Every structure is written in C-alpha cells, then in structure tokens.
LOLUMSE-873022 format. One line per 3 residues: number of its first residue (from 1); their letters; for each residue z, y, x of N, C-alpha, C, O. Coordinates in Angstrom, 3 decimals, decimal comma. Layout:
N
NUM	A	Z/Y/X/Z/Y/X/Z/Y/X/Z/Y/X | ...;
# end
This chain:
233
1	MTG	-4,423/-1,447/42,009/-3,583/-1,104/41,536/-2,296/-0,380/42,273/-1,446/-1,189/42,647 | -2,065/0,733/42,491/-0,802/1,325/43,412/0,024/2,518/42,487/-0,480/3,301/41,682 | 1,360/2,392/42,851/2,312/3,435/42,408/2,787/4,239/42,968/3,641/5,033/42,573;
4	TGV	2,085/4,110/44,430/2,737/5,024/45,280/2,935/6,465/45,133/1,922/7,158/45,229 | 3,798/6,910/44,968/4,174/8,361/44,667/4,243/8,802/43,259/4,763/9,878/42,965 | 3,698/7,946/42,315/4,001/8,278/40,970/5,416/8,180/40,344/6,127/7,187/40,494;
7	RVL	5,770/9,252/39,649/7,537/9,488/39,084/6,891/9,234/37,441/5,944/9,746/36,844 | 7,762/8,339/37,121/7,520/7,537/35,465/9,138/7,230/35,191/9,840/6,419/35,794 | 9,567/8,239/33,958/10,467/7,828/33,556/10,001/6,762/32,228/8,974/6,830/31,553;
10	VVG	11,255/5,669/32,111/10,980/4,783/31,192/12,188/4,930/30,018/13,322/4,670/30,419 | 12,080/5,222/28,969/12,970/5,229/27,994/12,676/3,761/27,067/11,605/3,218/26,795 | 13,869/3,437/26,771/14,064/1,951/26,445/14,313/1,263/27,398/13,998/0,093/27,178;
13	ATG	14,926/1,499/28,813/14,870/0,638/29,822/15,926/-0,626/29,618/15,964/-1,629/30,331 | 16,847/-0,316/28,379/17,733/-1,513/28,682/17,150/-2,551/27,877/17,566/-3,696/28,052 | 16,149/-2,312/26,922/15,571/-3,376/26,111/14,297/-4,139/27,067/13,759/-3,777/28,113;
16	EIG	14,080/-5,447/26,126/13,076/-6,311/27,142/12,267/-5,800/27,621/12,307/-5,744/28,850 | 11,094/-5,153/26,885/10,081/-4,604/27,194/10,229/-3,332/28,291/9,592/-3,167/29,331 | 11,139/-2,608/27,789/11,709/-1,497/29,017/11,914/-1,817/29,996/11,365/-1,232/30,930;
19	GIA	12,799/-2,891/30,234/13,377/-3,605/31,695/12,395/-4,130/32,038/12,236/-3,735/33,193 | 11,266/-5,060/31,684/10,560/-5,464/32,499/9,354/-4,545/33,145/8,739/-4,826/34,174 | 9,150/-3,384/32,316/8,052/-2,369/32,683/9,186/-1,308/33,887/8,667/-0,616/34,762;
22	ARQ	10,152/-1,352/33,765/11,025/-0,659/34,711/10,881/-1,612/36,254/10,581/-1,013/37,287 | 11,072/-2,780/36,261/11,058/-3,492/37,385/9,556/-3,650/38,129/9,291/-3,658/39,331 | 8,792/-3,758/37,110/7,192/-3,903/37,722/6,860/-2,557/37,997/6,046/-2,551/38,920;
25	LAG	7,134/-1,377/37,598/6,649/-0,116/38,065/7,444/0,101/39,478/6,779/0,411/40,467 | 8,503/-0,019/39,556/9,416/-0,166/40,819/8,978/-0,686/42,013/8,925/-0,164/43,126 | 8,457/-2,546/41,372/7,841/-3,223/42,651/6,398/-2,674/42,961/5,894/-2,949/44,051;
28	HGA	5,797/-2,002/42,156/4,802/-1,312/42,767/4,683/0,144/43,345/3,684/0,784/43,675 | 6,186/0,506/43,366/6,366/1,557/44,243/6,422/2,898/43,702/6,293/3,974/44,286 | 6,637/2,643/42,477/6,695/4,228/41,672/8,029/4,787/41,648/8,930/3,977/41,866;
31	ATA	8,357/5,976/41,433/9,563/6,424/41,458/10,417/6,321/39,993/10,247/7,347/39,335 | 10,961/5,705/39,580/11,425/5,685/38,246/12,827/6,248/38,050/13,807/6,127/38,784 | 12,676/7,007/36,685/14,270/7,318/36,247/13,938/6,537/34,735/12,927/6,436/34,040;
34	LAG	15,439/6,017/34,617/15,632/5,000/33,465/16,579/5,867/32,512/17,487/6,552/32,980 | 16,267/5,781/30,945/16,674/6,058/29,811/17,381/5,037/29,204/16,968/3,984/29,689 | 18,411/4,783/28,220/18,545/3,770/27,646/19,837/3,925/26,674/20,557/4,890/26,932;
37	RNR	20,153/3,240/25,779/21,337/3,159/24,712/22,585/2,318/25,570/23,615/2,973/25,728 | 22,571/1,227/26,009/23,365/0,641/26,614/23,954/0,947/27,881/23,445/0,360/28,836 | 24,811/1,649/28,099/25,314/2,134/29,426/25,718/1,090/30,562/25,815/1,252/31,779;
40	RRL	25,875/0,221/29,947/26,220/-0,773/31,254/25,239/-1,487/31,601/25,127/-1,839/32,775 | 24,289/-1,861/30,600/22,932/-2,676/31,135/21,932/-1,442/31,997/21,168/-1,775/32,903 | 22,095/-0,014/31,544/21,299/1,009/31,848/21,972/1,107/33,323/21,174/1,373/34,221;
43	EET	22,903/0,985/33,578/23,590/1,332/35,378/23,450/-0,010/35,918/23,228/-0,034/37,129 | 23,522/-1,110/35,342/23,091/-2,434/36,160/21,737/-2,525/36,592/21,443/-2,922/37,720 | 20,864/-2,157/35,702/19,487/-2,400/36,170/19,166/-1,061/37,184/18,309/-1,255/38,046;
46	AGE	19,710/0,082/37,136/19,584/1,172/37,811/19,794/0,511/39,431/19,023/0,576/40,389 | 21,206/-0,168/39,313/21,504/-0,681/40,530/20,531/-1,454/41,317/20,119/-1,287/42,465 | 20,268/-2,325/40,439/19,329/-3,607/40,779/18,286/-3,059/41,468/17,949/-3,709/42,458;
49	LGG	17,462/-1,713/41,168/16,196/-1,282/41,609/16,340/-0,287/42,568/15,546/0,629/42,784 | 17,722/-0,581/43,312/18,021/0,720/44,577/18,564/1,820/44,091/18,402/2,808/44,807 | 19,119/1,970/43,169/19,869/3,259/42,618/19,092/4,331/42,017/19,112/5,484/42,446;
52	RPW	18,227/3,839/40,755/17,453/4,708/40,031/18,346/5,642/39,044/19,329/5,228/38,430 | 17,874/6,889/38,995/18,471/7,928/38,117/18,682/7,171/36,795/17,865/6,312/36,463 | 19,669/7,438/36,085/19,554/6,990/34,645/19,955/8,137/33,908/19,998/9,296/34,320;
55	QTF	20,359/7,538/32,339/20,762/8,371/31,139/20,793/7,881/30,209/19,801/7,280/29,796 | 21,897/7,940/29,537/21,994/7,389/28,428/21,203/8,334/27,054/20,901/9,512/27,246 | 21,008/7,844/26,082/20,610/8,560/25,001/20,857/7,592/23,440/21,064/6,393/23,250;
58	DAY	20,702/8,894/22,414/20,960/8,358/21,169/19,861/8,280/20,300/19,712/9,480/20,070 | 18,923/7,666/19,609/17,843/8,073/18,947/18,116/8,802/17,678/17,174/9,147/16,964 | 19,440/9,076/17,332/19,732/10,212/16,263/19,752/11,428/16,868/19,879/12,377/16,094;
61	DLD	19,662/11,684/18,056/20,036/13,201/18,870/18,466/13,245/19,331/18,086/12,921/20,456 | 17,499/13,765/18,119/16,335/14,338/18,301/16,282/15,277/19,679/15,514/15,102/20,625 | 17,166/16,187/19,569/17,191/17,376/20,635/17,264/16,344/22,038/16,360/16,400/22,871;
64	GCA	18,252/15,550/22,176/18,732/14,649/23,196/17,554/13,992/23,537/17,386/13,880/24,751 | 16,687/13,522/22,817/15,551/12,691/22,935/14,553/13,700/23,921/14,367/13,463/25,115 | 14,021/14,728/23,276/13,396/15,736/23,518/13,704/15,983/25,260/12,889/15,719/26,144;
67	RLA	14,859/16,458/25,436/15,298/16,825/26,948/15,020/15,536/27,877/14,995/15,779/29,084 | 14,848/14,446/27,557/15,044/13,486/28,717/13,583/13,553/29,840/13,667/12,970/30,920 | 12,580/14,138/29,546/11,712/14,536/30,519/11,830/15,470/31,294/11,276/15,580/32,388;
70	GWA	12,661/16,310/30,717/13,072/17,637/31,477/13,935/17,399/32,315/14,088/18,212/33,226 | 14,725/16,250/32,254/15,927/15,503/33,243/15,007/14,741/33,902/14,743/15,059/35,061 | 14,540/13,936/33,477/13,582/13,127/34,426/12,913/13,692/35,614/12,902/13,196/36,740;
73	GTA	12,204/15,090/35,121/11,738/15,689/36,087/12,168/16,333/37,230/11,518/16,446/38,269 | 13,427/16,810/36,986/14,436/17,105/37,788/14,855/16,496/38,726/14,897/16,863/39,901 | 15,323/15,150/38,093/15,757/14,095/38,943/14,824/13,441/40,036/15,091/13,117/41,193;
76	LGG	13,546/13,335/39,256/12,527/12,888/40,560/11,364/14,091/41,347/10,370/13,840/42,027 | 11,929/15,403/40,953/11,161/16,206/41,810/9,679/16,490/40,873/8,861/17,265/41,367 | 9,436/15,980/39,810/8,298/15,924/39,101/8,291/15,004/38,108/9,239/14,235/37,950;
79	LDA	7,079/14,994/37,244/7,027/13,940/36,353/5,197/13,502/36,011/4,294/14,217/35,577 | 5,199/12,211/36,378/3,551/12,236/36,252/3,443/11,025/35,110/2,306/10,946/34,646 | 4,349/10,112/34,591/4,184/9,417/33,481/5,185/8,995/32,820/6,209/8,645/33,408;
82	LVV	5,056/8,946/31,299/6,294/8,484/30,460/5,997/7,389/29,879/4,893/7,340/29,338 | 6,890/6,191/29,816/6,859/4,990/29,491/8,016/5,143/28,318/9,221/5,330/28,488 | 7,207/4,991/26,943/8,746/4,651/25,913/8,431/3,429/25,057/7,467/3,178/24,334;
85	AVG	9,559/2,732/25,364/9,584/1,204/24,340/11,049/1,160/23,472/11,953/0,337/23,612 | 11,001/2,106/22,697/12,115/2,043/21,728/11,860/1,564/20,794/10,690/1,785/20,481 | 12,570/0,765/19,890/12,231/0,436/18,316/13,047/-0,885/18,042/13,233/-1,774/18,873;
88	VAG	13,389/-0,875/17,065/14,023/-1,861/15,920/13,311/-2,586/14,965/12,605/-1,910/14,216 | 13,324/-3,993/14,779/12,872/-4,388/13,620/13,353/-4,374/12,412/14,569/-4,200/12,335 | 12,604/-4,539/11,171/13,326/-4,649/10,046/12,761/-5,499/8,990/11,568/-5,214/8,886;
91	FGP	13,081/-6,369/8,208/12,127/-6,964/7,274/13,016/-7,085/6,045/14,196/-6,759/5,914 | 12,024/-7,724/5,024/12,645/-7,504/3,540/11,795/-7,369/2,684/10,731/-7,114/3,247 | 11,682/-7,401/1,602/10,675/-6,738/0,365/11,232/-5,578/0,248/12,451/-5,473/0,115;
94	AAD	10,210/-4,279/0,289/10,485/-3,071/0,081/11,656/-2,547/-1,074/12,402/-1,570/-1,014 | 11,516/-3,557/-2,114/12,808/-3,245/-3,052/14,357/-3,451/-2,888/15,296/-3,009/-3,549 | 14,305/-4,373/-1,650/15,433/-4,916/-1,288/15,978/-3,668/0,079/17,163/-3,344/0,166;
97	VSD	15,328/-3,327/0,659/15,547/-2,549/1,520/16,277/-1,148/1,237/15,760/-0,458/0,358 | 17,165/-0,760/1,735/17,956/0,482/1,347/17,372/1,406/1,736/16,557/1,194/2,634 | 17,541/2,796/1,231/17,217/3,867/1,990/17,821/4,321/3,457/17,268/4,764/4,464;
100	ASC	18,932/4,077/3,202/20,159/4,258/4,437/19,110/3,316/5,593/18,943/3,743/6,736 | 18,543/2,180/5,178/17,724/1,367/6,376/16,643/1,707/6,676/16,353/1,668/7,872 | 15,817/2,087/5,862/14,606/2,896/5,683/14,691/4,132/6,655/13,751/4,293/7,433;
103	EHL	15,612/4,905/6,667/15,667/6,104/7,371/16,020/5,286/8,721/15,221/5,504/9,632 | 16,797/4,618/8,942/17,266/4,077/10,277/15,791/3,418/11,250/15,583/3,601/12,449 | 15,006/2,699/10,353/13,784/2,192/10,695/13,093/3,426/11,427/12,795/3,567/12,612;
106	FTV	12,941/4,249/10,365/11,987/5,529/11,102/12,481/6,550/12,084/11,815/7,218/12,875 | 13,758/6,541/11,886/14,314/7,278/13,019/14,184/6,806/14,570/13,808/7,511/15,506 | 14,600/5,393/14,618/14,243/4,404/15,827/12,922/4,446/16,280/12,535/4,854/17,375;
109	NAL	12,137/3,912/15,191/10,592/3,769/15,375/9,727/4,706/15,493/8,621/4,491/15,987 | 10,089/5,835/15,073/9,283/6,966/14,875/9,395/8,502/15,496/8,789/9,145/16,354 | 10,620/8,761/14,496/11,090/10,061/14,977/11,731/10,198/16,607/11,325/11,117/17,318;
112	APM	12,443/9,512/16,965/13,152/9,421/18,314/11,862/9,243/19,464/11,793/10,076/20,368 | 10,837/8,114/19,388/9,651/8,250/20,313/8,946/9,373/20,108/8,347/9,792/21,098 | 8,829/10,058/18,984/7,731/11,343/18,567/8,643/12,367/19,659/8,070/13,027/20,525;
115	AVV	10,057/12,383/19,480/11,054/13,680/20,145/10,588/13,367/21,517/10,130/14,323/22,144 | 10,613/12,340/22,038/10,728/11,697/23,671/9,045/12,579/23,761/8,927/13,587/24,458 | 8,201/12,170/23,186/7,004/12,461/23,474/6,533/13,876/24,011/6,019/14,251/25,065;
118	RGA	6,963/14,558/22,736/6,852/16,074/22,371/7,668/16,914/23,610/7,199/17,917/24,147 | 9,069/16,266/23,979/9,746/17,068/25,179/8,820/16,821/26,295/8,754/17,718/27,135 | 7,962/15,584/26,494/7,440/15,348/27,845/6,292/16,205/28,052/6,191/16,954/29,023;
121	LPV	5,365/16,083/27,068/4,165/16,965/26,664/3,901/18,028/27,780/2,938/18,058/28,545 | 5,157/19,059/27,700/5,267/20,266/28,699/5,344/20,340/30,080/5,070/21,221/30,896 | 5,898/18,905/30,174/6,739/18,731/31,965/5,460/18,103/32,486/5,121/18,403/33,631;
124	LGA	4,627/17,174/31,705/3,733/16,549/32,486/2,485/17,293/33,013/1,888/18,014/32,214 | 2,066/17,193/34,189/0,922/17,860/34,510/-0,665/17,422/34,196/-0,762/16,644/33,248 | -1,767/17,752/34,764/-3,078/17,265/34,528/-2,815/15,718/35,333/-2,052/15,604/36,293;
127	GGA	-3,469/14,770/34,837/-3,588/13,443/35,273/-2,288/12,742/34,783/-2,057/11,543/34,933 | -1,500/13,608/34,202/-0,256/12,431/33,433/-0,609/11,537/32,555/-1,721/11,599/32,032 | 0,207/10,640/32,275/-0,199/9,535/31,446/1,090/9,427/30,416/2,235/9,744/30,739;
130	VVV	0,746/8,983/29,267/1,981/8,787/28,281/1,639/7,476/27,709/0,448/7,258/27,488 | 2,460/6,625/27,454/2,631/5,209/27,145/3,466/4,766/26,306/4,578/4,406/26,694 | 3,080/4,696/24,890/4,146/4,142/24,206/3,827/2,798/23,420/2,690/2,400/23,165;
133	VTG	4,849/2,251/23,124/4,842/0,640/22,439/4,824/1,002/21,015/5,760/1,677/20,586 | 3,802/0,608/20,168/4,066/0,395/18,747/4,327/-0,978/18,553/5,435/-1,513/18,587 | 2,741/-1,757/18,253/2,973/-3,021/18,066/1,656/-3,533/17,164/0,863/-2,771/16,611;
136	EIV	1,615/-4,698/17,145/0,167/-5,021/16,216/0,731/-5,218/14,850/0,146/-5,837/13,961 | 1,800/-4,705/14,744/1,886/-4,718/13,109/1,602/-3,698/12,469/1,749/-3,639/11,248 | 1,062/-2,541/13,325/-0,053/-1,282/13,004/-0,930/-1,727/12,236/-1,029/-1,454/11,040;
139	DRP	-1,858/-2,678/13,067/-2,886/-3,295/12,291/-2,976/-4,312/11,677/-4,105/-4,729/11,418 | -1,834/-5,026/11,252/-1,530/-6,120/10,445/-0,230/-6,366/9,831/0,444/-7,397/9,819 | -0,032/-5,327/9,373/1,222/-5,071/8,528/1,250/-6,324/7,328/0,369/-6,497/6,487;
142	ALG	2,417/-7,088/7,476/2,658/-8,375/6,551/3,751/-7,810/5,559/4,465/-6,809/5,605 | 3,598/-8,911/4,579/4,399/-8,918/3,400/5,813/-8,829/4,022/6,053/-9,398/5,087 | 6,740/-8,122/3,362/8,267/-8,174/3,917/8,276/-6,998/5,059/9,225/-6,981/5,844;
145	MAD	7,573/-6,331/5,134/7,974/-5,770/6,511/7,177/-3,821/6,107/6,722/-2,887/6,768 | 7,324/-3,999/5,301/6,640/-2,694/4,638/7,248/-1,422/5,155/6,469/-0,527/5,482 | 8,627/-1,214/5,278/9,188/-0,458/6,212/9,165/-0,008/7,290/9,189/1,188/7,578;
148	YAA	9,097/-1,306/8,317/8,996/-1,267/9,468/7,571/-1,317/9,830/7,182/-1,008/10,956 | 6,898/-1,650/9,016/5,371/-1,150/9,605/5,053/0,163/9,282/4,295/0,750/10,053 | 5,637/0,975/7,921/5,412/2,098/8,156/5,998/3,135/8,706/5,806/4,300/8,358;
151	AKG	6,678/2,800/9,514/7,408/3,260/10,619/6,783/3,406/11,841/6,634/4,460/12,459 | 6,367/2,126/12,210/5,263/1,735/13,354/4,235/2,343/13,104/3,760/2,851/14,120 | 3,431/2,601/11,825/1,982/3,074/11,474/2,322/4,596/11,964/1,728/5,083/12,926;
154	ALA	3,456/5,410/11,135/3,815/6,768/11,242/3,253/7,146/12,557/2,182/7,741/12,683 | 4,295/6,644/13,883/4,218/7,019/14,980/2,718/6,378/15,600/2,402/7,003/16,611 | 1,871/5,453/15,298/0,550/5,386/15,729/-0,432/6,269/15,530/-1,399/6,515/16,250;
157	VWL	-0,049/6,832/14,273/-1,111/7,957/13,527/-0,837/9,211/14,694/-1,657/9,665/15,492 | 0,617/9,604/14,502/0,669/10,617/15,222/0,430/10,453/16,981/0,411/11,502/17,625 | 0,312/9,565/17,477/0,208/9,463/18,928/-1,540/9,337/18,837/-2,187/9,657/19,834;
160	GVV	-2,163/8,916/17,749/-3,932/9,026/17,830/-3,955/10,876/18,035/-4,552/11,367/18,993 | -3,385/11,563/17,227/-3,741/13,172/16,996/-3,017/13,418/18,437/-3,652/13,999/19,317 | -1,715/12,982/18,666/-1,294/14,072/20,340/-2,469/13,418/21,411/-2,938/14,202/22,236;
163	GRE	-2,858/12,276/21,413/-3,693/11,776/22,650/-4,844/12,872/22,540/-4,849/13,639/23,504 | -5,956/13,147/21,444/-6,639/13,946/21,183/-6,646/15,449/21,576/-7,618/16,092/21,972 | -5,033/16,000/21,340/-4,818/17,496/21,936/-4,356/17,291/23,025/-4,446/18,357/23,634;
166	ARR	-3,774/16,324/23,833/-3,419/15,997/25,474/-5,095/16,096/26,098/-5,326/16,799/27,082 | -5,944/15,494/25,562/-6,934/15,614/26,481/-7,441/16,821/26,993/-8,078/16,869/28,046 | -7,157/17,903/26,218/-7,408/19,462/26,901/-6,602/19,448/28,154/-7,125/19,853/29,193;
169	RRI	-5,706/19,135/28,148/-4,672/19,237/29,492/-4,812/17,908/30,455/-3,990/17,730/31,353 | -5,815/17,049/30,243/-6,151/15,961/31,064/-5,050/15,031/31,089/-4,740/14,680/32,227 | -4,377/14,539/30,156/-3,084/13,744/29,925/-3,780/12,720/28,953/-4,466/13,044/27,984;
172	GVT	-3,548/11,654/29,289/-4,006/10,405/28,862/-2,932/9,937/27,704/-1,783/10,145/28,096 | -2,977/9,482/26,661/-2,212/9,222/25,683/-2,439/7,299/25,286/-3,559/6,939/24,923 | -1,647/6,566/25,369/-2,087/5,310/25,317/-0,785/4,559/24,720/0,263/4,244/25,285;
175	DVR	-1,354/4,319/22,933/-0,716/3,638/22,174/-0,589/2,138/22,473/-1,668/1,683/22,093 | -0,160/1,553/22,749/0,031/0,122/22,797/0,583/-0,919/21,720/1,763/-0,999/21,379 | -0,385/-1,644/21,279/-0,351/-2,359/20,289/0,209/-3,291/20,703/-0,542/-4,239/20,475;
178	MPH	1,319/-3,735/21,316/1,986/-5,186/21,803/1,729/-6,209/20,738/1,891/-5,896/19,559 | 1,354/-7,359/21,064/1,307/-8,648/20,277/2,720/-9,117/20,279/3,544/-8,537/20,987 | 2,987/-9,930/19,679/4,394/-10,956/19,610/4,750/-11,342/21,182/4,056/-11,936/22,007;
181	LDT	5,629/-10,978/21,256/6,492/-11,839/22,894/7,474/-12,461/22,385/8,116/-12,275/21,352 | 7,551/-13,393/23,387/9,073/-14,089/23,628/10,230/-13,370/24,020/10,895/-13,943/24,883 | 10,683/-12,211/23,605/11,617/-11,798/24,159/13,005/-11,700/22,908/14,006/-11,020/23,133;
184	GFA	12,807/-12,528/21,579/13,881/-12,273/20,733/14,077/-10,887/20,026/15,046/-10,711/19,289 | 13,200/-9,958/20,245/12,886/-9,012/19,445/13,465/-8,995/18,076/14,345/-8,264/17,623 | 12,693/-10,090/17,425/12,917/-10,214/15,737/14,355/-10,424/15,376/15,022/-9,936/14,464;
187	GRA	14,652/-11,240/16,286/15,842/-11,578/15,870/16,899/-11,023/16,161/18,001/-11,568/16,222 | 16,664/-9,976/16,348/17,833/-8,645/16,410/17,448/-7,244/15,411/17,641/-6,038/15,561 | 16,978/-7,855/14,617/16,596/-6,864/13,368/17,744/-6,165/12,764/18,840/-6,592/12,403;
190	AVG	17,198/-4,920/12,741/18,244/-3,889/12,012/18,586/-4,253/10,655/19,740/-3,945/10,357 | 17,832/-4,890/9,637/17,810/-5,132/8,357/17,038/-6,767/8,366/16,136/-7,199/9,084 | 17,648/-7,282/7,492/16,370/-8,487/6,985/16,608/-9,527/8,015/17,389/-9,332/8,947;
193	TAP	15,780/-10,905/7,820/15,886/-11,880/8,432/14,422/-12,011/8,894/13,510/-11,922/8,072 | 14,188/-12,223/10,217/12,812/-12,620/10,512/12,188/-13,517/9,589/12,849/-14,186/8,795 | 11,122/-13,550/9,651/10,134/-14,978/9,052/9,835/-15,585/10,213/9,729/-15,053/11,318;
196	ALP	9,684/-16,874/9,887/9,094/-17,989/10,717/7,873/-17,324/11,730/6,905/-16,751/11,230 | 8,039/-17,470/13,205/6,822/-16,796/14,015/6,222/-17,718/14,730/6,877/-18,733/14,968 | 5,078/-17,636/15,166/4,480/-18,472/16,027/5,450/-18,279/17,614/6,211/-17,311/17,650;
199	PGA	5,406/-18,893/18,438/5,358/-18,614/19,927/4,518/-17,226/20,366/3,406/-16,805/20,049 | 5,508/-16,750/21,187/4,801/-15,594/21,329/4,137/-15,558/22,826/4,164/-16,535/23,574 | 3,496/-14,217/23,188/2,670/-14,206/24,335/3,932/-14,027/25,593/5,105/-13,711/25,396;
202	DPA	3,374/-14,289/26,704/4,267/-13,998/27,850/4,469/-12,444/28,173/3,512/-11,681/28,305 | 5,881/-12,025/28,294/6,460/-10,670/28,271/5,674/-10,111/29,654/4,734/-9,319/29,582 | 6,156/-10,599/30,820/5,896/-9,753/32,129/4,149/-9,784/32,112/3,559/-8,830/32,617;
205	EAV	3,387/-10,897/31,524/1,925/-10,286/31,740/1,549/-9,523/30,547/0,526/-8,844/30,472 | 2,183/-9,625/29,871/1,429/-8,414/28,518/1,918/-6,767/28,847/1,239/-5,747/28,731 | 3,245/-6,905/29,265/4,020/-5,684/29,783/3,002/-4,952/30,817/2,512/-3,839/30,624;
208	GRL	2,762/-5,813/31,996/2,093/-5,595/33,214/0,975/-5,166/32,676/0,877/-3,949/32,833 | 0,034/-5,654/32,076/-1,074/-5,292/31,954/-1,593/-3,840/30,660/-2,550/-3,066/30,701 | -0,450/-3,988/29,624/-0,607/-3,041/28,545/0,267/-1,675/28,804/-0,068/-0,533/28,487;
211	VVT	1,199/-1,994/29,311/2,342/-0,642/29,763/2,100/-0,206/31,246/1,635/0,920/31,424 | 2,402/-1,079/32,436/2,392/-0,774/33,655/0,887/-0,418/33,984/0,820/0,717/34,456 | 0,028/-0,855/33,911/-1,246/-0,477/34,277/-1,870/0,671/33,783/-2,932/0,837/34,384;
214	PAL	-1,638/1,636/32,846/-1,939/2,791/32,368/-0,817/3,678/32,945/-1,153/4,706/33,532 | 0,238/3,424/32,850/1,389/4,205/33,708/0,976/4,419/35,157/1,027/5,596/35,513 | 0,582/3,548/36,060/0,406/3,646/37,018/-0,993/4,382/37,677/-1,363/4,719/38,802;
217	GAS	-1,615/4,428/36,105/-2,852/5,067/36,430/-2,900/6,917/36,680/-3,864/7,664/36,853 | -1,512/7,182/36,611/-0,930/8,874/36,216/-1,365/9,098/37,955/-1,183/8,315/38,887 | -1,992/10,464/37,957/-2,183/10,754/39,190/-0,592/11,720/39,731/0,127/12,520/39,132;
220	AGG	-0,569/11,251/40,863/0,887/11,681/41,388/0,769/13,006/41,957/0,070/13,345/42,911 | 1,480/13,650/41,307/1,707/15,318/41,712/0,578/15,909/41,032/0,012/16,738/41,744 | 0,072/15,760/39,909/-1,266/16,107/39,274/-2,694/15,916/39,486/-2,868/15,067/40,360;
223	GDA	-3,686/16,343/39,061/-5,007/16,138/39,510/-5,601/15,678/38,217/-4,890/15,539/37,222 | -6,796/15,454/38,204/-7,502/14,755/37,150/-7,215/13,085/36,779/-7,192/12,049/37,443 | -7,014/13,440/35,346/-6,435/12,320/34,715/-7,784/10,958/34,534/-8,763/11,295/33,867;
226	PDR	-7,780/9,848/34,984/-8,801/8,912/34,774/-8,970/8,879/33,059/-8,128/9,327/32,281 | -9,936/8,400/32,768/-10,515/8,302/31,387/-9,569/7,191/30,625/-9,497/6,127/31,241 | -8,848/7,250/29,421/-8,145/6,342/29,070/-8,306/6,579/27,578/-8,318/7,703/27,077;
229	DST	-8,468/5,093/26,697/-8,549/5,233/25,453/-6,910/6,149/24,746/-5,768/5,990/25,177 | -7,258/6,881/23,823/-5,760/7,787/23,554/-5,549/6,963/22,420/-4,552/7,300/21,783 | -6,211/5,923/21,931/-5,805/5,408/20,674/-4,876/4,108/20,397/-4,158/3,803/19,445;
232	GP	-5,179/3,487/21,591/-4,925/2,128/21,820/-5,630/1,313/23,066/-6,532/1,775/23,764 | -5,054/0,040/23,201/-5,551/-0,698/23,980/-6,929/-1,571/23,376/-7,523/-2,367/24,103;
# end
C-alpha cells in the first residue's frame, strides 16, 4: 500500500476518525488537505502534519461544503481522493426527538456529506476515490435510534446510487459501515443519551483498513481506477 503522490481531502479532520485518517494518510506519503469545524484543532493537526492546507466549514452551509473539493484541488494541484468522516449521534424514542433535532441529525449526517461528495465528483479524475463513513447502524438500526439511523441510511442509499453513476468515470465510491469504535463518539450525542454499549473496536486499525486503504487506492494524477465495491466494505 502506497500513498506517494496521492492527493486527498479529509473532511471531518478534527473528529476522531478523520484525525486518525489524516495522520495515517500523511504517514503513507499522501498529500493531504484538511477540513473541519474546530479551527483550533484543525490548525494544530495541520501543523503536526507539516503545514498541510486547511479550511473550516459549517455543515449547515451546504454551498460551502460543496466548494471544499475545489479548494483542495487548488491547494494540492489536483485531487485524487476524498475522505468524509462527518457525523453526530442522536438517541431517544422517535416520539421524544424534536423536529429541530431530527433536522440537525439529517443535516450533519446526510445533507452535508452529500454536498461535499457532490462538489467533489466534477473535481476528481478517472481513478479517483470517494470514501464516506456511514456506520454499522445502517445495517442494524436499533430501538431509540430511529432518526439517527434514518439519516445515516439516507446517506448510504444515496452513496449506493452515486457509486453506480461514478463507475462511468472510473471513480470508486466506498460506503464505510464503520463498526462501533472506542472514540467516545456516542457520548457526544446531539440529542439523548447513548445506551450501554459493548467495548468498541480499535480505531487505528479500523480506520486504516476501512478508510485509508481505499483512499490510497486512488490513482495519483488520474488513470484507471482499481475495482472497488461501491456499496460498502
């Protein structure tokens, strides 16, 4: 596995999964641009990785989300891969979740990632890779997670169709049904309280295998894309 010459935009680089992905990609020699919500953490991460280009974004600014890939392509001299690790958890019976909370879950978990990917597709060339983290909740929605699961499920369905469309341009789209990880993500829910959860998987191993590997599979500077499952790992 080599990332030499591969130019990657990591969206959600101030989160646990995005931060791990950015560090591992840089460690493999990929040229990375970072986007995140937390300016301080973003600047710190960019500095730790040797002065990578970075930009903040707001999930509610969908036009701004769509412009991230164009910015990264300019900053990196082109774009070969996109990693999107944006999301927020939400818990509670559907009857107890307010419409405002539901809107927030759908905006952050579905509409914002969709806008980022939509903006990236015209920027990526043949051989490009799109890697988006959804979660195992798509396959195993649980009680007390209806709105959260529906938002992630909407993104997963959208990615499945986009993946088939993108094959015509030899762009691989990977929907990462990430297992539960020990990152504290559930404890930072936007609404409700997480139920008792079993110990999670090792974040570094899971991110390396499910996120970084397909991103590094992009063809630097274009070319034929490797065969990739566009519906999930």
